[in-house]
C-alpha positions in Angstrom: 0.0 0.0 0.0 1.4 3.4 -0.9 0.1 6.6 0.5 2.8 9.3 0.5 2.1 12.8 -0.7 4.8 14.3 -2.9 2.8 17.1 -4.5 4.9 19.9 -3.0 7.9 19.3 -5.2 8.9 22.9 -6.0 7.8 23.2 -9.6 8.6 26.6 -11.1 6.6 28.4 -13.8 8.0 30.9 -16.3 6.5 34.0 -14.7 7.3 37.3 -16.4 9.4 39.6 -14.3 9.5 43.0 -15.9 7.3 44.4 -18.6 7.5 42.3 -21.7 9.6 39.3 -20.9 11.2 37.0 -18.3 14.8 37.3 -17.2 17.0 34.5 -16.0 20.5 34.7 -14.5 23.7 33.2 -15.8 25.6 32.3 -12.7 29.0 30.6 -13.0 28.9 27.2 -11.2 31.7 25.4 -9.4 33.5 23.0 -11.8 35.1 19.9 -10.4 38.7 21.3 -10.7 37.7 24.4 -8.7 36.1 22.3 -5.9 39.3 20.1 -5.9 41.3 23.3 -5.3 39.3 23.9 -2.2 40.6 20.7 -0.9 44.2 21.3 -1.9 44.7 25.0 -1.1 46.3 25.3 2.4 45.8 28.2 4.8 48.8 30.3 5.6 49.8 29.8 9.3 47.8 32.0 11.6 45.4 33.3 8.9 42.9 35.7 10.4 41.0 38.8 9.4 40.5 40.2 12.9 40.1 43.9 13.7 42.7 45.2 16.2 42.7 43.6 19.7 40.3 45.6 21.9 40.6 46.8 25.5 38.4 44.2 27.2 38.3 44.9 31.0 36.2 43.1 33.5 35.4 40.1 31.2 37.9 37.5 32.4 35.2 35.2 33.8 33.1 35.6 30.6 36.2 34.7 28.5 36.9 31.7 30.6 33.3 30.4 30.3 33.3 31.0 26.6 36.4 28.9 26.2 35.0 26.1 28.4 31.7 25.9 26.4 33.6 25.8 23.1 36.0 23.1 24.1 34.1 21.0 26.6 34.1 17.2 26.6 37.6 16.9 27.8 38.9 19.7 25.7 38.8 17.7 22.4 38.4 19.7 19.3 34.8 18.8 18.7 32.3 21.0 16.9 30.7 23.5 19.2 28.7 26.7 18.9 28.2 29.5 21.5 26.1 32.6 21.4 26.9 35.8 23.3 23.8 37.9 23.6 22.9 41.2 25.2 21.7 44.7 24.5 23.4 47.1 22.1 26.6 48.6 23.5 27.0 45.9 26.1 30.3 44.7 24.6 29.3 41.5 22.7 31.6 42.2 19.8 34.4 43.3 22.1 34.2 40.0 24.0 34.1 37.9 20.9 37.1 39.8 19.4 39.1 39.5 22.7 38.4 35.8 22.7 39.4 35.4 19.0 42.7 37.2 19.7 43.4 35.4 22.9 42.8 32.0 21.4 44.1 32.7 17.9 46.9 30.3 18.0 44.6 27.4 19.1 42.9 27.5 15.7 44.2 26.8 12.1 42.2 29.8 10.9 40.1 32.6 12.6 37.6 34.3 10.3 35.4 37.2 11.3 32.0 37.3 9.5 29.6 40.2 9.4 26.3 38.4 10.0 23.6 41.1 10.3 22.1 39.8 7.0 22.5 36.8 4.7 24.0 39.1 2.1 26.7 40.3 4.5 27.4 36.7 5.6 27.9 35.7 2.0 30.2 38.6 1.4 32.4 37.6 4.4 32.6 34.0 3.2 33.5 35.2 -0.3 36.3 37.3 1.2 37.7 34.1 2.8 37.7 32.4 -0.5 39.5 35.2 -2.3 42.0 35.5 0.5 42.9 31.8 0.1 42.7 31.8 -3.7 42.8 35.4 -5.1 42.2 34.3 -8.7 38.6 33.3 -7.7 37.7 37.0 -7.9 38.0 37.0 -11.7 36.2 33.7 -12.4 33.5 33.3 -9.8 30.5 35.3 -8.7 30.2 36.3 -5.0 27.8 33.5 -4.1 30.0 30.9 -5.9 33.0 32.3 -3.9 31.0 31.7 -0.7 30.3 28.1 -1.9 34.0 27.6 -2.4 34.7 28.9 1.1 32.2 26.5 2.5 33.8 23.6 0.6 37.3 24.7 1.9 36.0 24.8 5.5 34.6 21.3 5.1 38.0 20.0 3.9 40.1 21.8 6.5 39.0 21.5 10.2 40.3 23.3 13.3 38.9 26.8 12.5 37.0 29.4 14.5 34.2 31.3 12.7 32.9 34.4 14.5 29.4 35.4 13.3 29.0 39.0 14.5 25.7 40.7 15.1 23.3 37.9 14.0 19.8 39.3 13.6 17.9 36.0 13.2 19.1 32.5 14.5 17.7 30.9 11.3 20.4 32.8 9.3 23.0 30.4 10.7 21.2 27.2 9.8 23.1 26.6 6.6 26.4 27.1 8.3 26.0 25.3 11.6 24.5 22.3 9.9 27.1 22.0 7.1 30.3 23.0 8.9 31.3 20.5 11.5 35.0 20.8 11.8 35.5 23.8 14.1 34.0 26.3 16.5 31.2 28.8 15.8 31.1 31.9 18.0 28.0 34.1 17.6 27.1 37.6 18.9 23.5 38.8 18.8 21.0 41.0 20.6 18.6 38.0 20.4 18.3 36.2 23.7 15.8 33.5 22.5 15.2 31.3 19.5 18.5 29.6 19.5 18.7 25.8 19.0 19.3 23.8 22.1 22.6 22.6 20.7 24.0 26.2 20.9 25.4 27.3 24.3 24.2 30.8 25.2 26.0 33.4 27.3 24.1 36.4 28.5 26.3 39.4 28.8 25.4 42.1 31.3 26.8 45.5 32.2 30.2 45.7 33.8 31.0 45.4 37.5 31.2 49.0 39.0 34.9 48.6 39.8 35.7 47.3 36.3 33.6 50.1 34.8 35.6 52.7 36.7 38.8 51.0 35.6 37.7 51.2 32.0 37.1 55.0 32.3 40.5 55.6 34.0 42.4 53.4 31.5 41.2 55.6 28.7 41.1 58.9 30.4 44.3 58.8 32.6 47.0 57.1 30.6 50.0 59.1 31.9 49.7 58.5 35.6 48.2 56.4 38.3 44.6 57.4 39.1 44.2 59.1 42.5 41.4 58.1 44.9 39.5 61.2 43.8 39.9 60.1 40.1 38.5 56.7 41.0 35.6 58.2 43.0 34.7 60.5 40.0 35.1 57.5 37.6 32.7 55.5 39.8 30.1 58.2 39.7 30.4 58.7 36.0 30.2 55.0 35.4 27.0 54.8 37.4 25.5 57.7 35.4 26.3 55.7 32.3 24.7 52.5 33.6 28.1 50.7 33.4 27.4 50.2 29.7 30.8 49.3 28.0 30.3 51.3 24.8 29.3 54.4 26.7 32.2 54.0 29.1 34.7 53.5 26.3 33.5 56.6 24.4 33.4 58.7 27.5 36.9 57.6 28.3 38.1 58.2 24.8 36.7 61.7 24.9 38.6 62.4 28.2 41.8 60.9 26.8 41.6 63.3 23.8 40.9 66.2 26.1 43.2 65.7 29.1 42.5 69.2 30.5 38.9 68.3 31.2 38.7 66.2 34.4 36.2 63.4 34.9 34.2 65.5 37.3 33.9 68.4 34.8 32.9 66.0 32.0 30.2 64.5 34.3 28.9 68.0 35.0 28.6 68.7 31.3 26.1 65.9 31.0 23.6 68.3 32.4 20.4 66.5 31.4 19.5 63.7 33.8 19.7 60.4 32.0 16.3 58.7 31.8 16.0 55.3 33.3 13.8 52.5 32.1 12.3 49.7 34.2 15.1 47.4 33.2 17.9 49.9 33.6 19.6 52.5 31.6 18.3 53.2 28.1 21.4 52.6 26.0 20.4 54.8 23.1 19.8 57.8 25.4 23.1 57.2 27.0 25.0 57.2 23.8 23.1 60.2 22.6 24.2 62.2 25.7 27.8 61.2 25.2 27.7 61.8 21.5 26.5 65.4 22.1 29.7 66.1 24.1 31.9 64.3 21.6 30.3 66.1 18.7 31.1 69.5 20.1 34.7 68.5 20.6 35.0 67.0 17.1 33.3 70.1 15.5 35.8 72.4 17.1 38.8 70.2 16.3 38.0 68.6 12.9 34.7 69.4 11.2 35.5 66.9 8.4 35.4 64.1 11.0 31.8 65.1 11.9 30.8 65.2 8.3 32.2 61.7 7.9 30.2 60.4 10.9 27.0 61.8 9.5 27.6 60.2 6.1 28.4 56.7 7.4 25.3 56.8 9.6 23.2 56.1 6.5 25.3 53.2 5.2 25.7 49.6 6.4 27.7 49.6 9.6 30.6 47.4 8.6 33.3 47.6 5.9 32.4 50.9 4.5 35.1 51.5 1.7 37.2 54.6 2.5 37.0 55.4 -1.2 33.4 56.3 -0.6 34.5 59.1 1.6 37.2 60.4 -0.7 35.0 62.6 -2.9 35.9 65.5 -5.0 37.7 68.2 -3.1 38.6 66.0 -0.2 42.4 66.0 0.5 43.7 62.5 1.2 45.8 63.7 4.1 42.9 65.5 5.6 40.7 62.4 5.2 43.3 60.2 6.9 43.6 62.7 9.8 39.8 62.8 10.3 39.5 59.0 10.2 42.3 58.7 12.7 40.6 61.2 15.1 37.3 59.2 14.9 39.3 56.1 15.8 40.9 57.9 18.7 37.5 59.0 20.0 36.3 55.3 19.7 33.7 56.5 17.2 34.8 54.1 14.5 37.0 51.1 13.7 39.5 51.4 10.9 41.4 49.1 8.6 43.6 50.4 5.8 40.7 50.3 3.3 37.5 50.3 5.4 35.7 52.0 8.3 33.1 50.5 10.5 30.8 52.1 13.1 28.6 50.7 15.9 25.0 50.1 15.0 23.7 51.9 18.1 25.8 54.9 17.3 24.4 54.9 13.8 20.9 55.0 15.2 21.7 57.9 17.4 23.4 59.8 14.5 20.4 59.3 12.2 17.8 60.3 14.8 19.6 63.3 16.1 21.0 64.6 12.7 20.5 68.3 12.1 18.4 69.2 9.1 19.9 70.7 5.9 18.2 73.7 4.1 16.7 71.3 1.6 15.0 69.4 4.4 17.3 66.3 4.3 19.0 65.1 7.4 22.8 65.7 7.7 24.9 63.2 5.8 22.2 61.4 3.8 22.7 63.4 0.6 26.5 62.9 1.0 25.9 59.1 1.3 23.7 59.2 -1.8 26.2 61.2 -3.8 29.1 58.9 -2.7 27.3 55.7 -3.7 26.2 57.3 -7.0 29.7 58.4 -7.8 31.2 55.0 -7.0 28.6 52.8 -8.7 28.2 54.9 -11.9 31.9 54.6 -12.4 31.6 50.8 -12.4 30.5 48.8 -15.5 26.8 48.1 -15.5 26.2 44.8 -13.6 25.3 41.7 -15.6 24.6 38.1 -14.7 28.3 37.4 -14.1 30.6 38.3 -11.2 30.6 42.0 -10.3 32.8 42.4 -7.2 32.4 46.2 -7.1 28.7 46.0 -7.0 28.8 43.1 -4.4 30.8 45.4 -2.1 28.5 48.4 -2.4 25.1 46.8 -2.6 24.8 46.3 1.2 25.3 50.0 1.6 22.8 50.8 -1.1 20.3 48.6 0.7 21.0 50.3 4.0 20.4 53.7 2.3 17.2 52.4 0.7 15.7 51.3 4.0 15.7 54.9 5.4 12.6 55.7 3.2 13.8 59.1 2.0 13.9 58.7 -1.8 14.4 62.1 -3.3 17.4 61.5 -5.6 16.4 60.1 -8.9 19.9 59.0 -9.8 20.1 57.0 -6.6 16.8 55.4 -7.3 18.1 54.3 -10.7 20.9 52.6 -8.9 18.4 50.8 -6.7 16.7 49.4 -9.8 20.1 48.4 -11.3 21.2 46.7 -8.1 17.8 44.9 -7.8 18.1 43.6 -11.3 21.6 42.4 -10.6 20.5 40.5 -7.5 17.6 39.1 -9.5 19.9 37.8 -12.2 21.9 36.2 -9.5 18.8 34.3 -8.3 18.3 36.5 -5.2 15.1 38.3 -6.0 13.8 38.0 -2.5 16.7 40.2 -1.3 15.7 43.0 -3.6 12.6 44.0 -1.6 14.1 47.1 0.1 15.6 48.3 -3.2 12.3 47.8 -5.1 10.3 49.5 -2.3 12.6 52.5 -2.6 12.3 52.6 -6.4 8.5 52.3 -6.1 8.2 55.1 -3.5 10.3 57.5 -5.6 8.4 56.7 -8.7 5.0 57.2 -7.0 6.2 60.6 -5.7 7.7 62.0 -8.8 5.7 60.6 -11.7 2.5 59.4 -10.1 0.8 56.2 -9.1 -0.3 55.1 -12.6 2.8 56.1 -14.7 4.2 53.1 -16.7 7.4 53.3 -14.7 5.5 53.2 -11.4 3.4 50.2 -12.6 6.6 48.4 -13.7 8.2 49.0 -10.3 5.1 47.8 -8.5 5.0 44.6 -10.6 8.6 43.9 -9.8 8.1 44.5 -6.1 5.2 42.0 -6.2 7.5 39.5 -7.9 10.1 40.0 -5.1 7.4 39.4 -2.4 6.2 36.3 -4.3 9.7 34.9 -4.4 10.1 35.6 -0.7 7.0 33.6 0.0 4.8 36.6 1.0 1.9 35.8 -1.3 -0.6 38.0 0.4 1.5 41.1 -0.2 2.4 39.9 -3.7 -1.2 39.3 -4.8 -2.4 42.7 -3.5 0.3 44.4 -5.4 -0.3 42.4 -8.6 -4.1 43.1 -8.3 -3.5 46.9 -7.9 -1.1 46.9 -10.8 -3.5 45.1 -13.1 -6.4 47.3 -12.2 -4.4 50.5 -12.9 -3.0 49.1 -16.2 -6.5 48.2 -17.3 -7.7 51.8 -16.5 -4.8 53.5 -18.3 -4.1 51.1 -21.2 -6.1 48.9 -23.6 -7.4 45.5 -22.7 -4.8 43.6 -24.7 -1.9 45.9 -24.1 1.3 43.8 -23.7 1.9 45.0 -20.1 -1.7 44.1 -19.1 -1.2 40.6 -20.4 2.0 40.4 -18.3 0.1 41.6 -15.2 -2.6 39.0 -15.8 -0.1 36.3 -16.2 1.7 37.2 -13.0 -1.5 37.6 -11.0 -2.8 34.2 -12.2 0.5 32.6 -11.3 0.4 34.1 -7.8 -3.2 32.8 -7.4 -1.9 29.4 -8.5 1.0 29.5 -6.1 -1.4 30.3 -3.3 -3.6 27.3 -4.2 -6.5 29.5 -5.5 -7.1 27.5 -8.7 -10.6 28.8 -9.1 -9.3 32.2 -9.9 -6.0 31.1 -11.5 -7.2 28.8 -14.3 -9.8 31.2 -15.9 -7.3 34.0 -15.7 -4.6 31.9 -17.3 -7.0 30.8 -20.1 -8.1 34.3 -20.8 -4.4 35.5 -20.9 -3.3 32.7 -23.2 -6.1 33.5 -25.7 -5.1 37.1 -25.7 -1.4 36.4 -26.1 -2.2 34.1 -29.1 -4.3 36.8 -30.7 -1.9 39.7 -30.2 1.6 38.2 -30.3 1.1 35.0 -32.2 1.3 31.3 -31.3 5.0 31.0 -30.7 6.0 34.3 -29.2 8.1 33.7 -26.0 5.4 35.3 -23.8 2.7 33.1 -25.4 4.9 30.1 -24.6 5.2 31.4 -21.0 1.4 31.7 -20.8 0.8 28.3 -22.2 3.3 26.7 -19.8 1.6 28.4 -16.8 -1.9 27.3 -17.8 -0.6 23.7 -18.2 0.9 23.9 -14.7 -2.5 25.1 -13.3 -4.2 22.2 -15.0 -1.6 19.8 -13.5 -2.1 21.4 -10.0 -5.9 20.8 -10.4 -5.2 17.1 -11.3 -6.3 17.6 -14.9 -3.4 15.7 -16.5 -5.3 15.0 -19.7 -5.2 18.7 -20.6 -1.8 19.4 -18.8 0.5 16.9 -20.5 -0.4 17.7 -24.2 -0.2 21.4 -23.5 3.3 21.0 -21.9 4.5 18.7 -24.8 3.4 21.4 -27.2 5.1 24.1 -25.2 8.3 22.2 -25.0 8.4 21.5 -28.7 7.8 25.2 -29.5 10.4 26.4 -26.9 13.0 24.0 -28.4 12.3 25.3 -32.0 12.1 29.0 -31.3 14.3 29.6 -28.2 16.8 26.8 -28.3 17.4 23.6 -26.4 19.1 25.2 -23.3 17.2 28.5 -23.1 15.9 29.0 -19.5 12.3 28.8 -20.6 12.9 25.6 -22.5 14.5 24.1 -19.4 11.6 25.2 -17.3 9.2 23.7 -19.8 11.1 20.4 -19.8 11.1 20.3 -16.0 7.4 20.9 -15.9 6.6 18.2 -18.4 8.6 15.8 -16.3 6.5 16.9 -13.3 3.3 16.1 -15.2 4.6 12.7 -16.3 5.6 11.9 -12.7 2.1 13.0 -11.5 0.6 10.5 -14.0 2.9 7.8 -12.6 5.0 7.6 -15.7 8.4 7.6 -14.1 10.0 6.0 -17.2 9.3 9.3 -19.1 9.8 11.6 -16.1 13.3 10.6 -14.8 15.2 10.9 -18.1 13.6 14.4 -18.6 14.6 15.4 -15.1 18.2 14.1 -15.5 18.7 16.0 -18.8 17.1 19.2 -17.4 19.4 19.1 -14.3 22.5 18.8 -16.3 21.5 21.7 -18.5 20.5 23.9 -15.6 23.9 23.3 -14.0 25.7 24.1 -17.2 23.7 27.3 -18.0 22.6 28.7 -14.6 25.1 27.3 -12.2 25.1 24.8 -9.4 23.1 26.8 -6.8 20.7 28.9 -8.9 17.2 28.6 -7.5 16.0 26.9 -10.8 18.9 24.4 -10.5 17.9 23.7 -6.9 14.3 23.1 -8.0 15.5 20.7 -10.7 17.7 18.8 -8.4 14.9 18.5 -5.9 12.5 17.2 -8.5 14.9 14.6 -9.8 15.5 13.4 -6.2 11.8 13.0 -5.6 11.4 11.0 -8.8 14.2 8.7 -7.7 12.4 8.5 -4.3 9.1 7.5 -5.8 10.9 4.9 -8.0 12.3 3.4 -4.8 15.9 4.4 -5.6 16.6 5.8 -2.1 20.4 5.4 -2.4 20.3 8.2 -5.1 17.4 10.2 -3.6 18.5 10.8 0.0 22.0 12.2 -0.7 20.6 14.4 -3.5 17.8 15.7 -1.2 20.3 16.4 1.6 22.5 18.4 -0.8 19.5 20.3 -2.1 18.3 21.2 1.4 21.7 22.5 2.4 22.0 24.6 -0.7 18.4 26.0 -0.4 19.1 27.0 3.2 22.4 28.7 2.2 21.1 30.6 -0.9 17.3 31.0 -0.3 16.9 31.1 3.5 15.5 28.6 6.0 11.9 29.4 5.5 11.8 30.1 1.7 9.0 28.0 0.1 11.6 26.1 -2.0 13.6 25.3 1.2 10.4 24.1 2.9 9.6 21.9 -0.2 13.1 20.4 0.0 12.9 19.7 3.7 9.5 18.1 3.2 10.8 15.8 0.5 13.9 14.8 2.4 11.7 13.8 5.3 9.6 11.7 3.0 12.7 9.9 1.7 13.8 9.1 5.3 10.2 7.9 6.0 10.4 5.7 2.9 13.7 4.3 4.2 12.0 3.4 7.5 14.0 6.1 9.4 11.2 7.8 11.3 13.5 9.2 13.9 14.9 11.5 11.1 11.6 11.9 9.3 9.2 13.1 12.0 11.3 16.0 13.4 11.8 17.3 9.8 8.1 17.0 9.1 7.2 18.7 12.4 9.5 21.6 11.6 8.3 21.9 8.1 4.6 22.0 9.1 5.3 24.7 11.8 7.2 26.9 9.3 4.6 26.5 6.6 1.8 27.4 9.0 3.8 30.6 9.9 4.9 31.5 6.4 2.1 30.3 4.1 -0.9 30.1 6.4 -3.0 27.3 7.9 -4.8 26.2 4.7 -2.2 26.8 2.0 -1.9 23.7 -0.2 1.7 23.1 0.8 0.6 23.4 4.5 -2.0 20.8 3.9 0.6 18.6 2.3 2.8 18.9 5.4 0.0 18.1 7.7 -0.9 15.0 5.7 2.7 13.8 5.6 3.3 14.3 9.3 0.1 12.4 10.1 1.2 9.5 7.8 4.6 9.4 9.6 2.8 9.3 13.0 0.7 6.5 11.7 3.8 4.6 10.6 5.3 5.1 14.0 2.1 3.5 15.6 1.0 6.9 17.0 -2.6 6.7 15.8 -3.8 9.0 18.5 -2.0 11.8 16.8 -2.3 10.6 13.2 -6.1 10.2 12.9 -7.2 13.7 14.2 -4.5 15.3 12.1 -5.7 13.5 9.0 -9.3 14.3 9.7 -8.4 18.0 10.0 -6.4 17.7 6.7 -9.3 16.1 4.8 -11.7 18.7 6.0 -9.4 21.6 5.1 -8.5 20.1 1.7 -12.2 19.7 0.9 -12.9 23.3 1.8 -9.8 24.8 0.2 -9.1 22.5 -2.9 -12.3 20.8 -3.5 -13.7 17.3 -2.9 -12.0 15.6 -5.9 -8.6 17.4 -5.9 -5.8 14.9 -6.0 -4.5 16.1 -2.7 -7.9 15.7 -1.1 -8.1 12.2 -2.5 -4.7 11.4 -1.2 -5.5 12.7 2.3 -8.8 10.8 2.4 -7.0 7.6 1.4 -4.5 8.1 4.1 -7.2 8.7 6.7 -8.8 5.4 5.6 -5.5 3.6 6.0 -5.1 5.1 9.5 -8.6 3.8 10.5 -7.7 0.4 9.1 -4.5 0.3 11.1 -6.5 1.1 14.2 -8.8 -1.9 13.3 -11.8 0.5 12.6 -12.9 -1.0 9.3 -16.4 0.5 9.7 -14.8 3.9 9.1 -12.1 2.7 6.7 -14.2 0.9 4.1 -16.7 3.7 3.3 -13.8 6.2 3.0 -12.0 3.9 0.6 -15.3 3.5 -1.4 -15.8 7.2 -1.6 -12.2 7.9 -2.5 -12.2 5.2 -5.2 -15.3 6.6 -6.9 -14.0 10.1 -6.9 -10.5 9.0 -8.1 -12.0 7.2 -11.0 -14.0 10.3 -12.0 -11.2 12.8 -11.5 -8.1 10.8 -12.4 -9.4 7.9 -14.5 -9.7 4.2 -13.7 -6.1 3.3 -14.6 -4.3 6.2 -12.8 -1.7 4.9 -10.3 -3.5 6.7 -7.4 -6.8 5.1 -8.4 -5.2 1.6 -8.6 -3.7 2.2 -5.1 -7.0 3.1 -3.6 -8.7 0.1 -5.3 -6.0 -2.2 -3.8 -6.4 -0.7 -0.4 -10.2 -1.2 -0.5 -9.8 -4.8 -1.6 -7.4 -5.4 1.3 -9.8 -3.8 3.8 -12.7 -5.9 2.5 -10.6 -9.1 2.8 -9.8 -8.1 6.4 -13.5 -7.6 7.1 -14.4 -11.0 5.7 -11.7 -12.7 7.7 -13.0 -11.0 10.9 -16.6 -12.2 10.2 -15.3 -15.8 9.8 
């Protein structure tokens, strides 16, 4: 008896992206010889990319505990991960940096990773790759460089990776799961949500004595502090809440202004610092100190103040110094200003970059004075600097663009401040978004596309063609990020406005209808998707002709909708026609041809024809790897689908490793909760279940169901699939008390959401009958089988594999009932 549900396999339609046509990236993959180099390239002794060693007073106990947690189990070099968490300015980064310097010689390599976003993490890994093999800069894109670095770390154990300022614990899943040969040290403001396998260390404020010592160390470097100095330092430290960042900056100010005593500095903080219920408000503390430092810097070096205001609007780490070296800025003056900022502990310098604390950036932005044009200080300078640097670079294409990779995080940071007045900067947002899209990272473009849309709405109006194009592209980014509610509302608005301003068969209107129909389809709303697809295809054929690329796209998407509805008699011929036309008019390896071939294989698989499906999948995967690269989202989809076909064919020796590889790559390149990652996790769980390994399968299925409920909603078709699959796994484990209620809920929701004869509804009803049969309740099982068989024959045909399965299950149940009566 077979009863698994594989319907969430990650099929991908050819949805139009911008007005007129679909784009696809051309990302260089990792050939075998390059991966071999990852194994053979050694690390220079003591290789590290650490900032200078910090002054870390009062943290000896914390450093000892950190070392213990990372090397426990008799001090052997096992894989461990530890998270240091606490509020902004508490000294998390300082502690991690002090540990990395102190233990540097205990590791084969120490690498510092900026981890406040997946993009920054990828950049930091790419930097490791190019440090080890500089020629990779010329031949690999940034994400492929990161893949190479991952491969190198897997080959070479004994390292320490420091993930600084992690925003979401899930950002680390691809790394903690794949890298098991060293230590992971994490800093984050997040106190909860960490896996139980990660040790956590809560970092509090400094001990009063150590806080006073920190002030004195900075402020009084030329003599031993007197009792009065220490008394004043204690009082100032108490005013500053013993917050390390505030103490360090106060001490740095005093060190740069030795004629001002600690008492006098404290008196200058004339406004009483507000207290919150949980202690000192860190942002207010830094704001008060910043006010004093600003006055000193303004008098001493106004350029330093200008630089601070500029970098407040960029990403906090690794800001290229070249961004600050604009026209009319003397190199020596710039170097002097940067040095002064470092002396005041306002920034961290390397020869080529400057970094600033995130909390200080927040203060700088919220307290920035207003320019005559109404803009906050520094923002226009940041815009002009990025515009100057990016316009000097070649326009980005689908290949590697290191200059753009370096500057895009700063462009995204600027875009998120929601002040989009500069048209040239907005043009850069659009270019950067298109570059990320071509790299297969459309979900990361949301801040850039939101900025482009806001600027377009303000300057040319809500219904201008450029505004409509920007809204369409933002909807596509939300769709690829799995936020279907937001995507559908934007697509609907765009379509309505295009219909009001353009003719009914205008090309861009057809694009909008296609995209909206595909979004409905992705959300499982086939009652709206199929009629809209049919209308759109008819209009494409009338206006563009039978073999225009967009007509082929529309025909492909309609066929997919038929397949999703279980109507394979209409889906397969339509997909065969589409594939033939794509091969003739676009070429054998055009991305749309590959997508069409993948989708035809899906339909054959759904019909139970694996002898046709598997060769199509194998051919498609090879061509995807050659044309798009090893980790492009479409390649990952193809690899997932081939693995599922192997799995259904019973070839688990090929299926499970391929699904494990796909899941790891999806987590790395798409994120832990991207719909394609969830599909991959679901299918890996099913493969483990098919192999009888329920201890692996059930936790994966439970996690997938939870994430789908959160991301897609309680009744999304993929959520129903997860619920069905988890219930079947519970049944296999003998846990019928959990399995039967879960299947009953799934059947009810499938009937309401998908319809009474949808293939997924039939699958769930069959599985519920199997569960009742396993519980010995044939009175419930046999009527369910009979209903399911009748509906399967009507919807799928009498010879469909699913129909034959249900018929066999019914016969088995009737035999069991007869034997019981005897």
